[in-house]
C-alpha angles and dihedrals in degrees: 000000000000120000101165120144093198099052122087111263122233120251089250093056093044090051091050092047090051089054092055097039120124112278094033119113092236091056090050090052092049091049089053090052091051093048090052090054093242135130131223145186112214125186118198102209135051102196128131092275089062094044090051091064096037127101130182123340126114138265118260105167093177131134114268120261127165089236093055091049094052092047093050090049087071088075120084100237136071125283115228119207130187115261092264091046088235095120136035106229104179140355139199089030121165108221118211108187123176105289090210092066106106120243134183094200126102107197118082095237094048093045090053092047093051094046093049092049092047097044102044103017100235123133114259126190122205119197111197115219095195100040097032091224131131121221125190120206126195121169104301097351133087128187129185113211115237131211114269094246090056092050091047090052092054090043093054091049092050091046092055089051090049092051091054093047092046091053090051091047091054090051092050091047092052090048092051090051091055092048091049092051090051091043094233101117119145130196089252091060092052094046092049091058093045091050092051093046092049093048090051090050092050094049088049090052090054091051090050088060090055090050090053089056092046093056112177089357088068100059096105095042089051088061089053091052093047091053093049093048096048109135097358096111092046091048093052093047094047093049092052089047091051097053115019120108110236127202139161092285100038130060141170096266092052091050093052092045090050091052091051092049098048113120111247093251091054092045090057091050108085094202092053090053091051092051095043095051098037088233097162147352090238093095110203098354101113091174093059115120118250131185125225119225092222104247095123097053093041088055088063092065107098116247094354105156114241093232090057091052090049093053092048091053092047091049100046102024098207140045092241093058090043094054092046093051117109124236089255092053091049092048091052091064111102112263096012108088130173097296096054091038091059091044093049094047093049093045094049090049091051092047091050094047094047093046095050092046091052092047095053098032 
């Protein structure tokens, strides 16, 4: 059963962690159990699959409160909650999961928790009386909750890494803009930006997991993360849209999903990224020239409607032709008109001037 703190958690585990995050009633009840020096086995789900492995116990059918949970923990059996943890369904239940389900745990309570989670797929929480630790089980994953200071320490370390990678991403993005304006972009330049953007996104995803564990204690750090990640997802999407080669069996969403799913070793290999995203027909020639369609730079024009940008790209086909077009040629595109034509021409000129000045400053 996985217990890695660097891998991406499943949706089921993230949902369970959110339920036991600080500030949630379930976490308060668990904390009360720990303070009382007791243990507990808590099942989040009261469907038929749970009843089929349950024996004995008694009905509770009462709304959840931390006080009720800690009182019921004084019994020997498991406590069964509804899927949203809003009600306590049963207590003092003896769970009888399939004994043939493998488990890596040693204690009786933890072995039962792991087997239940693995066999019927519901989240199970084991509170250890002896060790005073809380372990969450979901299907084939286990996660031991950490003290808040420990989580904050890992968060701060990850945040510092994210800040460095974001700074580098901004530098690579500015460089790509200059190369696009001068029409000297190579496959290597595009791949470098996509690699940086994806690494930033993955570090952000890891931090999001920490924020799930922090619960209400993570409100301020969530604002930090949101500020750091501003525009990253759009940048990644627009770059892929500018350069990927579409066909009847390959579209933008598939390309972005493929980038997100690349193993880290493949992501760091430029040739693997080119092949995975169908970026070009140049095979392994990373120094081959490649033309952007213009979506990324058009997105920098304030309030430019997306359908106007789409028509401009369809009409001119490349950023170079778009920037060379006259105001009259721009205005002749359906849906653009004289006003937007002037705005687009001025904005593209300012972007080009600013980019080239920054590049050679």
